[in-house]
gemmi code that builds the backbone of each chain (N, CA, C; Angstrom):
import gemmi

chains = {
    "A": [
        ("GLN", (4.034, 16.550, -12.748), (3.582, 15.468, -11.602), (2.000, 14.517, -11.340)),
        ("VAL", (2.054, 13.344, -10.907), (1.191, 12.672, -11.281), (0.413, 12.666, -10.024)),
        ("GLN", (-0.443, 12.561, -9.565), (-1.961, 13.306, -8.433), (-2.703, 11.988, -8.199)),
        ("LEU", (-3.551, 11.393, -7.731), (-4.708, 10.326, -8.033), (-5.422, 11.345, -6.839)),
        ("GLN", (-6.923, 11.695, -7.166), (-8.326, 12.270, -6.227), (-9.279, 11.211, -7.025)),
        ("GLN", (-9.564, 10.658, -5.695), (-10.854, 9.916, -5.555), (-11.861, 11.105, -4.988)),
        ("TRP", (-13.299, 9.722, -4.929), (-14.782, 10.483, -4.504), (-15.039, 9.536, -4.211)),
        ("GLY", (-16.382, 9.396, -3.778), (-17.129, 8.699, -3.536), (-18.625, 8.705, -2.189)),
        ("ALA", (-19.288, 8.020, -2.231), (-20.134, 8.500, -0.939), (-19.232, 7.689, 0.722)),
        ("GLY", (-18.985, 8.106, 1.528), (-18.892, 8.295, 2.582), (-19.366, 7.875, 3.964)),
        ("LEU", (-20.604, 7.339, 3.962), (-21.551, 7.098, 4.856), (-22.862, 5.718, 4.497)),
        ("LEU", (-22.345, 4.744, 4.730), (-23.706, 4.156, 3.891), (-23.873, 2.661, 4.912)),
        ("THR", (-24.918, 2.301, 4.653), (-25.447, 1.100, 5.699), (-25.442, -0.439, 4.866)),
        ("PRO", (-25.438, -1.199, 6.309), (-25.136, -2.469, 5.979), (-26.225, -3.010, 4.771)),
        ("SER", (-25.418, -3.774, 4.201), (-25.733, -4.024, 2.554), (-25.990, -3.638, 1.253)),
        ("GLU", (-25.641, -2.199, 1.474), (-25.144, -1.425, 0.721), (-23.947, -1.951, -0.565)),
        ("THR", (-23.614, -1.456, -1.139), (-22.166, -1.650, -1.689), (-21.437, 0.111, -1.736)),
        ("LEU", (-20.564, -0.203, -2.197), (-19.538, 1.166, -1.794), (-19.165, 1.751, -3.305)),
        ("SER", (-19.086, 2.772, -3.326), (-19.063, 2.629, -4.784), (-17.363, 3.663, -4.728)),
        ("LEU", (-16.567, 3.585, -5.607), (-15.580, 4.924, -5.361), (-15.226, 5.167, -6.791)),
        ("THR", (-14.246, 6.059, -7.605), (-13.590, 6.135, -8.518), (-11.966, 7.098, -8.564)),
        ("CYS", (-11.582, 6.969, -9.094), (-10.357, 7.412, -8.916), (-9.838, 8.352, -10.068)),
        ("ALA", (-9.306, 9.322, -10.179), (-8.998, 9.848, -11.480), (-7.342, 10.202, -11.512)),
        ("VAL", (-6.076, 10.041, -12.458), (-5.149, 10.171, -12.644), (-4.609, 11.011, -13.069)),
        ("TYR", (-4.165, 12.222, -12.411), (-3.694, 13.434, -13.097), (-1.397, 13.508, -13.965)),
        ("GLY", (-1.829, 13.507, -14.807), (-0.152, 13.109, -15.088), (-0.016, 12.277, -14.920)),
        ("GLY", (1.234, 12.105, -16.833), (1.582, 10.855, -16.682), (0.865, 9.970, -17.286)),
        ("SER", (1.463, 8.501, -17.853), (0.583, 7.639, -18.334), (-0.650, 6.830, -17.729)),
        ("PHE", (-1.186, 6.604, -18.734), (-2.135, 5.774, -17.837), (-1.858, 4.320, -18.038)),
        ("SER", (-1.375, 4.102, -19.297), (-1.982, 3.021, -19.775), (-0.091, 2.017, -18.992)),
        ("ASP", (0.869, 2.393, -18.832), (1.672, 1.589, -18.769), (1.564, 0.894, -17.080)),
        ("TYR", (0.715, 1.478, -16.540), (0.937, 0.828, -14.846), (-0.302, 0.309, -14.296)),
        ("TYR", (-0.054, -0.655, -13.282), (-1.243, -1.309, -12.718), (-1.858, 0.075, -11.444)),
        ("TRP", (-3.256, -0.576, -11.320), (-3.966, 0.676, -10.607), (-4.585, -0.211, -9.396)),
        ("THR", (-4.058, 0.201, -8.033), (-4.148, -0.838, -7.281), (-5.542, -0.125, -5.935)),
        ("TRP", (-5.959, -0.581, -5.497), (-6.991, -0.089, -4.281), (-6.733, -0.966, -3.278)),
        ("ILE", (-6.433, 0.087, -1.990), (-5.849, -0.477, -0.609), (-6.755, 0.039, 0.844)),
        ("ARG", (-6.824, -0.586, 1.525), (-8.010, -0.200, 2.211), (-7.420, -0.127, 4.104)),
        ("GLN", (-7.938, 0.547, 5.255), (-6.736, 0.856, 6.253), (-7.524, 1.040, 7.287)),
        ("PRO", (-8.719, 0.100, 7.750), (-9.549, -0.292, 9.385), (-8.000, 1.165, 9.849)),
        ("PRO", (-10.007, 1.594, 10.643), (-9.453, 2.597, 11.708), (-8.324, 2.306, 12.587)),
        ("GLY", (-7.013, 2.940, 12.862), (-6.346, 2.798, 13.847), (-5.846, 0.853, 13.868)),
        ("LYS", (-6.245, 0.919, 12.171), (-4.937, -0.588, 12.081), (-4.080, -0.577, 10.584)),
        ("GLY", (-3.360, -1.489, 10.240), (-3.228, -2.051, 9.214), (-3.646, -1.610, 7.898)),
        ("LEU", (-2.244, -1.729, 6.639), (-2.845, -1.608, 5.090), (-3.477, -3.238, 5.044)),
        ("GLU", (-4.439, -3.110, 3.875), (-5.056, -4.454, 3.161), (-4.873, -3.612, 1.752)),
        ("TRP", (-4.405, -5.203, 1.143), (-4.601, -5.108, -0.453), (-5.857, -5.257, -0.837)),
        ("ILE", (-6.766, -4.302, -1.381), (-7.720, -5.410, -1.774), (-7.842, -5.248, -2.711)),
        ("GLY", (-7.226, -4.767, -4.509), (-7.103, -5.578, -5.731), (-5.955, -4.389, -6.654)),
        ("GLU", (-6.254, -4.870, -8.210), (-5.120, -4.085, -8.906), (-6.215, -4.343, -10.144)),
        ("ILE", (-5.954, -3.099, -11.427), (-6.528, -3.439, -12.590), (-5.196, -3.071, -13.094)),
        ("ASN", (-5.062, -3.484, -14.881), (-3.830, -2.808, -15.686), (-5.182, -2.796, -16.814)),
        ("HIS", (-4.716, -0.682, -17.385), (-5.043, -0.849, -18.918), (-5.898, -2.038, -19.791)),
        ("SER", (-5.355, -2.763, -19.871), (-6.201, -3.641, -20.729), (-7.712, -4.231, -20.047)),
        ("GLY", (-7.738, -4.293, -18.558), (-9.048, -4.503, -17.935), (-8.863, -6.162, -16.806)),
        ("SER", (-7.775, -6.430, -17.252), (-7.350, -7.569, -16.289), (-7.202, -6.981, -15.095)),
        ("ALA", (-7.854, -7.751, -13.735), (-7.930, -7.693, -12.180), (-7.024, -8.646, -11.715)),
        ("ASN", (-6.771, -8.459, -10.706), (-6.526, -9.489, -9.157), (-7.258, -9.003, -8.208)),
        ("TYR", (-7.813, -9.672, -7.660), (-8.325, -9.198, -6.130), (-7.873, -10.603, -4.816)),
        ("HIS", (-7.990, -9.200, -3.747), (-7.714, -10.295, -2.436), (-8.726, -11.650, -2.544)),
        ("PRO", (-8.168, -12.545, -2.551), (-9.107, -13.570, -1.965), (-10.374, -13.814, -1.509)),
        ("SER", (-10.083, -13.317, 0.147), (-12.116, -13.032, 0.463), (-12.137, -11.901, 0.604)),
        ("LEU", (-12.371, -10.906, -0.313), (-13.007, -9.879, -0.756), (-13.674, -10.435, -2.045)),
        ("LYS", (-12.935, -11.463, -2.517), (-12.765, -11.129, -4.729), (-14.723, -11.574, -4.598)),
        ("SER", (-15.239, -12.422, -3.550), (-16.532, -12.448, -3.879), (-17.197, -10.720, -4.228)),
        ("ARG", (-17.248, -10.367, -3.498), (-17.770, -9.168, -3.365), (-17.401, -7.539, -3.910)),
        ("VAL", (-15.914, -7.654, -4.549), (-15.719, -6.799, -5.202), (-15.594, -6.831, -6.088)),
        ("THR", (-15.261, -5.651, -7.584), (-15.261, -5.525, -9.050), (-14.469, -4.181, -8.874)),
        ("ILE", (-12.532, -4.161, -9.587), (-12.336, -2.599, -9.509), (-12.763, -2.965, -11.715)),
        ("SER", (-12.854, -1.735, -11.730), (-12.958, -1.379, -13.605), (-12.096, -0.181, -13.911)),
        ("ILE", (-11.792, -0.184, -15.726), (-10.924, 1.304, -15.628), (-11.601, 1.696, -16.801)),
        ("ASP", (-11.423, 3.442, -16.850), (-12.291, 4.268, -17.908), (-10.984, 4.412, -18.532)),
        ("THR", (-10.340, 4.117, -19.149), (-8.911, 4.717, -20.167), (-9.972, 6.108, -20.591)),
        ("SER", (-10.553, 6.232, -21.430), (-10.787, 7.247, -21.889), (-10.539, 8.385, -21.137)),
        ("LYS", (-11.360, 8.301, -19.586), (-11.119, 9.055, -18.943), (-9.788, 8.978, -18.241)),
        ("ASN", (-9.003, 8.565, -17.564), (-7.759, 8.588, -16.843), (-8.439, 7.850, -15.641)),
        ("GLN", (-9.316, 6.829, -15.507), (-10.006, 7.189, -13.990), (-9.984, 5.681, -13.746)),
        ("PHE", (-10.419, 5.089, -12.750), (-10.672, 3.094, -12.330), (-11.453, 3.732, -11.104)),
        ("SER", (-12.013, 2.460, -10.960), (-13.239, 2.652, -10.025), (-13.286, 0.691, -9.178)),
        ("LEU", (-13.992, 0.886, -7.695), (-13.755, -0.059, -6.925), (-15.789, 0.018, -6.808)),
        ("LYS", (-16.033, -1.618, -6.640), (-16.622, -1.623, -5.981), (-17.081, -2.891, -5.351)),
        ("LEU", (-17.977, -2.668, -3.996), (-17.514, -3.399, -2.932), (-19.069, -3.442, -2.485)),
        ("SER", (-19.785, -4.589, -2.564), (-21.257, -5.308, -2.244), (-21.389, -5.790, -0.785)),
        ("SER", (-22.339, -5.913, -0.512), (-23.180, -6.475, 0.918), (-22.125, -6.121, 2.137)),
        ("LEU", (-22.331, -4.536, 2.072), (-21.300, -4.151, 3.018), (-21.434, -4.555, 4.774)),
        ("THR", (-20.686, -4.653, 5.613), (-20.866, -4.698, 7.365), (-19.836, -4.053, 7.557)),
        ("ALA", (-20.040, -3.641, 9.050), (-19.046, -2.592, 9.624), (-17.888, -2.682, 9.582)),
        ("ALA", (-17.637, -3.800, 9.414), (-15.821, -5.001, 8.925), (-15.153, -4.450, 7.891)),
        ("ASP", (-15.969, -3.044, 6.814), (-15.586, -3.126, 5.795), (-15.136, -1.109, 5.863)),
        ("THR", (-15.504, -0.285, 7.370), (-15.568, 0.641, 7.710), (-13.261, 1.195, 7.473)),
        ("ALA", (-13.925, 1.785, 6.810), (-11.639, 2.102, 6.678), (-11.642, 3.042, 5.379)),
        ("LEU", (-10.446, 3.448, 5.494), (-9.916, 4.530, 4.465), (-9.417, 3.859, 3.617)),
        ("TYR", (-10.492, 3.789, 1.866), (-9.965, 3.660, 1.272), (-8.692, 4.168, 0.822)),
        ("TYR", (-7.249, 3.487, -0.445), (-6.622, 4.382, -0.346), (-6.762, 4.107, -2.394)),
        ("CYS", (-6.710, 5.058, -3.334), (-6.285, 4.489, -5.186), (-4.517, 4.215, -4.386)),
        ("ALA", (-3.489, 3.509, -5.499), (-2.438, 3.930, -5.917), (-2.014, 3.577, -6.903)),
        ("ARG", (-0.739, 4.236, -7.580), (-0.266, 3.482, -8.939), (0.514, 2.570, -8.853)),
        ("SER", (0.998, 1.487, -9.292), (1.892, 0.586, -9.161), (2.679, 0.326, -11.030)),
        ("PRO", (3.700, 0.456, -10.989), (4.474, 0.758, -12.472), (4.122, -0.697, -12.918)),
        ("ARG", (3.974, -0.818, -13.872), (4.403, -2.200, -14.208), (5.611, -3.059, -14.640)),
        ("LEU", (6.029, -4.101, -14.032), (7.073, -4.434, -13.691), (7.384, -5.840, -14.727)),
        ("ILE", (8.131, -5.896, -16.000), (8.216, -7.208, -17.340), (9.199, -8.096, -16.147)),
        ("THR", (8.506, -9.193, -16.403), (9.636, -10.538, -15.466), (9.451, -11.786, -16.379)),
        ("SER", (10.394, -12.456, -15.668), (10.376, -13.957, -16.924), (9.376, -14.430, -16.580)),
        ("SER", (8.116, -13.678, -15.807), (6.678, -14.680, -16.290), (5.746, -13.483, -16.611)),
        ("GLY", (6.586, -12.878, -16.938), (5.110, -11.363, -17.798), (5.108, -10.461, -17.620)),
        ("ALA", (3.920, -9.406, -17.252), (4.186, -8.867, -16.365), (3.280, -8.410, -15.401)),
        ("ALA", (4.055, -7.864, -14.200), (3.226, -7.558, -13.427), (3.448, -6.253, -12.430)),
        ("SER", (2.361, -6.792, -11.451), (2.677, -4.768, -10.664), (3.442, -4.681, -9.536)),
        ("TYR", (4.557, -4.003, -9.095), (5.396, -3.966, -7.810), (5.173, -3.312, -6.955)),
        ("LYS", (5.936, -1.723, -6.646), (5.927, -0.882, -5.577), (4.558, -0.228, -6.011)),
        ("LEU", (4.651, 1.238, -4.719), (3.211, 1.506, -4.778), (3.684, 2.714, -4.809)),
        ("ASP", (3.742, 3.540, -6.601), (4.928, 4.928, -6.275), (3.901, 6.335, -5.653)),
        ("TYR", (2.459, 6.064, -6.013), (1.472, 7.379, -5.437), (0.385, 6.724, -4.999)),
        ("TRP", (0.591, 7.500, -4.572), (-1.379, 7.193, -3.477), (-1.462, 8.447, -3.576)),
        ("SER", (-3.153, 8.406, -3.403), (-4.514, 9.441, -2.808), (-3.886, 9.872, -2.029)),
        ("GLN", (-5.190, 10.297, -1.372), (-4.762, 11.058, -0.068), (-6.172, 10.187, 1.044)),
        ("GLY", (-6.684, 9.197, -0.138), (-7.781, 8.653, 1.038), (-8.617, 9.361, 1.203)),
        ("SER", (-9.653, 7.984, 1.570), (-11.688, 9.216, 1.834), (-11.399, 7.843, 2.851)),
        ("LEU", (-12.899, 8.378, 3.659), (-12.978, 6.877, 5.307), (-14.754, 6.587, 4.559)),
        ("VAL", (-14.372, 5.634, 4.251), (-16.027, 5.371, 4.316), (-16.239, 4.720, 5.278)),
        ("THR", (-17.282, 4.693, 6.100), (-18.225, 4.047, 7.280), (-19.590, 3.410, 7.285)),
        ("VAL", (-19.430, 1.835, 7.698), (-20.567, 1.512, 7.967), (-21.128, 1.361, 8.061)),
        ("SER", (-22.491, 1.994, 8.681), (-23.354, 1.926, 9.526), (-24.655, 2.208, 9.478)),
        ("SER", (-25.246, 1.599, 10.306), (-26.761, 1.477, 10.713), (-27.880, 2.473, 11.413)),
    ],
    "B": [
        ("GLU", (-1.625, -17.072, 0.841), (-1.018, -15.845, 1.402), (0.391, -16.056, 1.939)),
        ("ILE", (1.020, -14.660, 1.876), (2.317, -15.104, 2.239), (2.140, -13.787, 3.366)),
        ("VAL", (2.296, -13.905, 4.466), (2.205, -13.387, 5.932), (3.102, -12.880, 6.303)),
        ("MET", (2.785, -11.454, 6.566), (4.489, -10.458, 6.473), (4.024, -10.280, 8.064)),
        ("THR", (5.341, -10.765, 8.803), (5.839, -10.033, 10.473), (6.574, -9.045, 10.394)),
        ("GLN", (6.338, -7.436, 11.128), (7.269, -6.879, 10.999), (7.271, -6.796, 12.474)),
        ("SER", (8.880, -6.223, 13.083), (9.172, -6.198, 14.298), (10.375, -5.660, 14.731)),
        ("PRO", (9.968, -4.440, 16.068), (8.960, -4.488, 17.256), (7.900, -4.009, 16.521)),
        ("ALA", (6.606, -4.687, 17.307), (5.712, -3.463, 17.185), (5.642, -1.705, 16.817)),
        ("THR", (6.670, -1.407, 18.329), (6.808, 0.214, 18.629), (8.420, -0.157, 18.522)),
        ("LEU", (9.056, 0.716, 18.596), (10.215, 0.989, 18.701), (10.643, 1.901, 19.229)),
        ("SER", (11.597, 2.390, 20.241), (11.678, 3.930, 20.908), (13.136, 3.953, 20.464)),
        ("VAL", (13.368, 4.974, 19.895), (14.331, 5.778, 19.196), (14.200, 7.346, 19.736)),
        ("SER", (15.870, 7.517, 20.023), (15.730, 9.022, 20.952), (16.643, 9.457, 19.668)),
        ("PRO", (16.946, 10.941, 18.832), (17.123, 11.179, 18.095), (18.312, 11.794, 17.399)),
        ("GLY", (18.538, 10.917, 16.835), (19.650, 10.958, 15.853), (20.431, 9.878, 16.544)),
        ("GLU", (19.759, 8.728, 16.821), (20.569, 7.836, 17.425), (19.297, 6.157, 15.558)),
        ("THR", (19.908, 5.288, 15.503), (19.508, 4.612, 14.519), (18.124, 3.471, 15.272)),
        ("ALA", (17.466, 3.174, 13.859), (17.137, 2.509, 14.047), (16.295, 1.413, 12.630)),
        ("THR", (16.611, 0.230, 13.429), (16.016, -1.137, 12.765), (15.447, -1.626, 13.134)),
        ("LEU", (14.071, -1.537, 12.087), (12.915, -2.533, 11.354), (13.075, -3.884, 10.937)),
        ("THR", (13.086, -4.438, 11.633), (12.706, -6.164, 10.608), (11.705, -6.561, 10.242)),
        ("CYS", (11.222, -7.562, 8.967), (10.369, -7.551, 8.027), (10.330, -9.393, 8.025)),
        ("ARG", (9.612, -10.256, 8.042), (9.983, -11.514, 7.582), (8.630, -11.876, 6.910)),
        ("SER", (8.927, -13.059, 6.300), (7.579, -13.543, 4.941), (7.791, -14.814, 5.511)),
        ("SER", (6.625, -15.702, 5.135), (6.037, -16.583, 5.775), (6.466, -17.775, 4.431)),
        ("GLN", (7.175, -17.146, 2.792), (8.081, -18.455, 2.488), (8.610, -17.003, 1.902)),
        ("SER", (9.834, -17.644, 0.869), (10.361, -16.841, 0.436), (10.012, -15.584, -0.986)),
        ("ILE", (10.415, -14.631, -0.757), (9.779, -13.153, -1.818), (10.841, -12.843, -2.775)),
        ("ARG", (12.297, -13.403, -2.560), (13.531, -13.076, -3.347), (13.094, -11.699, -2.515)),
        ("SER", (13.562, -10.417, -3.987), (13.876, -9.060, -3.147), (12.950, -8.282, -3.443)),
        ("ASN", (11.200, -9.318, -3.394), (10.073, -8.011, -4.222), (9.484, -7.595, -2.878)),
        ("LEU", (9.615, -7.279, -2.122), (9.443, -6.133, -0.860), (9.798, -4.629, -0.707)),
        ("ALA", (8.968, -3.950, -0.438), (8.556, -2.547, -0.562), (9.014, -2.095, 0.827)),
        ("TRP", (9.057, -0.753, 1.532), (8.511, -0.482, 3.021), (8.055, 0.991, 2.013)),
        ("TYR", (6.843, 1.437, 3.639), (6.563, 3.175, 3.126), (6.796, 2.885, 4.640)),
        ("GLN", (6.317, 4.793, 5.072), (6.646, 5.769, 5.846), (4.831, 6.433, 5.542)),
        ("GLN", (3.985, 6.486, 6.635), (2.821, 6.679, 7.588), (2.955, 7.481, 8.497)),
        ("LYS", (2.729, 8.589, 8.678), (2.729, 9.459, 9.017), (0.728, 9.954, 9.528)),
        ("PRO", (0.685, 10.090, 11.128), (-0.754, 10.731, 11.097), (-1.462, 10.891, 9.716)),
        ("GLY", (-2.143, 11.121, 9.785), (-2.966, 12.349, 8.721), (-3.544, 11.969, 6.938)),
        ("GLN", (-1.804, 11.075, 6.868), (-1.222, 11.412, 5.763), (-1.416, 10.149, 5.149)),
        ("ALA", (-1.283, 9.690, 3.619), (-1.376, 8.557, 3.328), (0.061, 7.708, 2.995)),
        ("PRO", (0.658, 5.800, 2.726), (2.151, 5.897, 3.122), (2.784, 6.866, 2.162)),
        ("ARG", (4.109, 6.471, 2.200), (4.868, 6.817, 1.456), (5.974, 6.059, 1.021)),
        ("LEU", (6.066, 6.184, -0.440), (7.255, 4.684, -0.658), (8.272, 4.906, -0.621)),
        ("LEU", (9.146, 4.599, 0.606), (10.591, 4.818, 0.995), (12.148, 3.414, 0.520)),
        ("ILE", (11.629, 2.699, -0.374), (12.076, 1.381, -0.674), (11.776, 0.417, -1.215)),
        ("PHE", (11.669, -0.313, -2.367), (11.541, -1.231, -3.231), (12.688, -2.275, -3.651)),
        ("GLY", (11.956, -3.103, -4.148), (13.036, -4.309, -4.548), (14.154, -4.147, -3.363)),
        ("ALA", (13.820, -4.033, -2.015), (14.011, -4.635, -1.102), (15.333, -3.617, -0.655)),
        ("SER", (15.935, -3.203, -1.038), (17.219, -1.773, -1.049), (17.655, -0.845, -1.956)),
        ("THR", (16.226, -0.900, -2.859), (16.377, 0.941, -3.929), (15.428, 1.524, -3.402)),
        ("ARG", (15.919, 2.835, -3.196), (15.934, 4.205, -2.353), (15.507, 4.951, -4.049)),
        ("PRO", (13.623, 5.704, -3.945), (13.974, 6.425, -5.024), (14.669, 7.658, -4.805)),
        ("THR", (14.850, 8.787, -5.728), (15.954, 10.048, -5.948), (15.000, 10.563, -5.007)),
        ("THR", (13.854, 10.804, -4.620), (13.396, 11.436, -3.463), (13.709, 11.177, -1.886)),
        ("ILE", (14.049, 10.402, -1.846), (14.171, 9.838, -0.184), (15.304, 9.706, -0.237)),
        ("PRO", (15.407, 10.649, 1.055), (16.758, 10.784, 1.959), (17.852, 9.767, 2.087)),
        ("THR", (19.127, 9.828, 1.812), (20.159, 8.541, 2.131), (20.640, 7.733, 3.030)),
        ("ARG", (19.765, 8.233, 4.744), (20.172, 7.547, 5.468), (18.538, 6.958, 5.524)),
        ("PHE", (17.857, 6.662, 5.203), (16.646, 5.051, 4.521), (17.322, 4.072, 4.073)),
        ("SER", (18.014, 3.171, 4.467), (18.030, 1.602, 3.285), (18.079, 0.337, 3.865)),
        ("GLY", (17.419, -0.214, 3.347), (17.207, -1.409, 3.064), (17.950, -2.850, 2.649)),
        ("SER", (17.852, -4.013, 3.335), (18.531, -5.151, 3.188), (17.736, -6.361, 3.168)),
        ("GLY", (18.229, -6.666, 2.766), (17.666, -8.543, 2.845), (17.272, -9.578, 1.062)),
        ("SER", (16.860, -10.517, 1.694), (16.602, -11.259, 0.590), (15.500, -12.415, 0.920)),
        ("GLY", (15.414, -12.771, 0.820), (14.352, -14.670, 0.655), (13.138, -14.000, 1.854)),
        ("THR", (14.035, -13.993, 3.054), (12.515, -13.636, 4.319), (12.504, -12.829, 5.096)),
        ("GLU", (13.953, -12.868, 5.136), (14.157, -11.581, 6.638), (14.847, -10.252, 5.896)),
        ("PHE", (13.831, -8.990, 6.035), (13.958, -7.581, 5.134), (14.468, -6.752, 6.481)),
        ("THR", (15.416, -6.058, 6.372), (15.844, -4.819, 7.150), (15.615, -3.746, 6.551)),
        ("LEU", (14.418, -2.959, 7.431), (14.922, -1.402, 6.910), (15.790, -0.191, 8.415)),
        ("THR", (16.167, 0.722, 8.015), (17.578, 1.020, 8.788), (17.348, 2.414, 8.575)),
        ("ILE", (17.120, 3.063, 9.553), (17.111, 4.756, 9.521), (17.993, 5.275, 10.125)),
        ("SER", (19.099, 5.521, 9.531), (20.006, 6.277, 10.144), (19.861, 7.957, 10.664)),
        ("SER", (21.052, 8.201, 12.002), (20.094, 9.548, 12.424), (19.253, 10.371, 12.936)),
        ("LEU", (18.481, 9.339, 13.423), (16.673, 10.019, 13.194), (16.782, 11.436, 13.667)),
        ("GLN", (15.951, 11.528, 12.349), (15.041, 13.464, 12.426), (13.664, 12.951, 13.240)),
        ("SER", (13.232, 14.551, 13.309), (12.209, 15.118, 14.370), (11.117, 13.981, 12.969)),
        ("GLU", (11.313, 13.931, 11.792), (10.433, 14.029, 10.926), (9.941, 12.600, 10.541)),
        ("ASP", (11.340, 11.635, 10.751), (11.488, 10.347, 10.956), (10.365, 9.782, 11.476)),
        ("PHE", (9.499, 10.376, 12.971), (9.178, 9.316, 13.739), (7.286, 9.132, 12.722)),
        ("ALA", (7.053, 7.849, 12.869), (6.129, 7.402, 11.861), (5.561, 6.198, 12.009)),
        ("VAL", (4.699, 5.720, 11.206), (4.845, 3.936, 11.284), (5.439, 3.768, 9.893)),
        ("TYR", (5.966, 2.751, 9.967), (6.935, 1.622, 9.062), (5.789, 0.736, 8.543)),
        ("TYR", (5.730, 0.278, 6.494), (5.056, -0.989, 6.551), (5.997, -1.466, 5.815)),
        ("CYS", (5.778, -2.709, 5.194), (6.729, -3.639, 4.281), (5.621, -4.634, 4.101)),
        ("HIS", (5.723, -4.622, 2.798), (4.748, -5.380, 1.293), (5.286, -5.683, 0.120)),
        ("GLN", (5.006, -6.976, 0.874), (5.314, -7.648, -0.918), (4.802, -8.471, -2.156)),
        ("TYR", (5.856, -8.336, -2.795), (4.181, -8.037, -4.462), (5.015, -9.238, -5.197)),
        ("ASN", (5.730, -10.308, -4.842), (5.858, -12.003, -5.021), (5.550, -12.340, -5.522)),
        ("ASP", (4.305, -12.441, -5.359), (2.839, -13.096, -5.184), (1.447, -12.349, -4.713)),
        ("TRP", (0.494, -13.136, -5.359), (-1.017, -12.242, -5.198), (-1.848, -13.295, -4.093)),
        ("PRO", (-1.932, -12.439, -2.763), (-2.525, -11.362, -3.107), (-1.338, -11.133, -2.517)),
        ("ARG", (-1.474, -9.407, -2.987), (0.101, -8.303, -2.507), (-0.148, -8.275, -1.162)),
        ("THR", (0.567, -8.180, 0.148), (0.223, -8.299, 1.811), (1.335, -7.507, 2.157)),
        ("PHE", (0.608, -6.731, 3.457), (1.212, -5.597, 4.127), (2.117, -6.848, 5.495)),
        ("GLY", (3.475, -6.122, 6.355), (3.199, -6.077, 8.083), (2.485, -5.460, 8.250)),
        ("GLN", (2.088, -5.457, 9.567), (1.541, -4.830, 9.788), (1.645, -3.812, 10.940)),
        ("GLY", (2.938, -3.338, 10.408), (3.301, -2.567, 11.217), (4.463, -2.099, 12.252)),
        ("THR", (5.383, -1.201, 12.403), (5.664, -0.614, 13.502), (6.216, 0.830, 13.865)),
        ("LYS", (5.721, 0.994, 15.003), (5.519, 2.490, 15.054), (6.886, 3.237, 15.415)),
        ("VAL", (7.808, 4.003, 15.147), (8.718, 5.127, 15.360), (8.195, 5.218, 16.214)),
        ("GLU", (8.995, 5.845, 17.861), (8.320, 7.158, 18.715), (9.836, 7.276, 18.629)),
        ("VAL", (8.756, 8.712, 19.457), (10.782, 9.652, 20.377), (10.435, 8.462, 22.046)),
        ("LYS", (12.350, 8.288, 22.456), (12.333, 7.378, 23.142), (12.511, 8.702, 24.662)),
    ],
}
model = gemmi.Model(1)
for chain_id, residues in chains.items():
    chain = gemmi.Chain(chain_id)
    for i, (resn, *xyz) in enumerate(residues, 1):
        res = gemmi.Residue()
        res.name, res.seqid = resn, gemmi.SeqId(i, " ")
        for name, pos in zip(("N", "CA", "C"), xyz):
            atom = gemmi.Atom()
            atom.name, atom.element = name, gemmi.Element(name[0])
            atom.pos, atom.b_iso = gemmi.Position(*pos), 0.0
            res.add_atom(atom)
        chain.add_residue(res)
    model.add_chain(chain)
structure = gemmi.Structure()
structure.add_model(model)
structure.setup_entities()
């Protein structure tokens, strides 16, 4: 059974950097894209970015200047760093798995089939 | 960025009835669409991918259809556990984007 467990600081002040790590238990680690999604309180889902086992990452353009997703294949873990935090970054942050889909254009992520339970990050002075 | 628009925002349905949810994309995404269910305090759960493919663990009362820019999620014979928020998600292009959600509530 695949499980994703995440951890990181839950209360941060404006201008600080958010740091979350997601560990993957069960299943292969190399055949997937590893994704971060967030959900502001009472609102919808926002895709932050993803990374594959080779370290190739895609980011949401609105966050690209502040976000870094990295991967540690030796530990089956991947991480999110988001800098220059503001109150607008307050959200429930999820990590999720996306299988790799082979298309005519190459490999790509698609469905998000396993999710963590999420962790609330609050940005407040 | 591909904008995903879901309608209605809230759908009031009686148990046992059928719910029909719609998701439209701002440009064609072929069949590169997934649907998720989210209950309060829980992570989203994958219901449908490829616009119409249901994972083996998902009950057959959930079905998806559509391609291009218009998609539908149909929930037949609604059960009590189906009252939740539903999101569509396109993976045709980057950045991946979600609809704003449709809440299915008890009528």
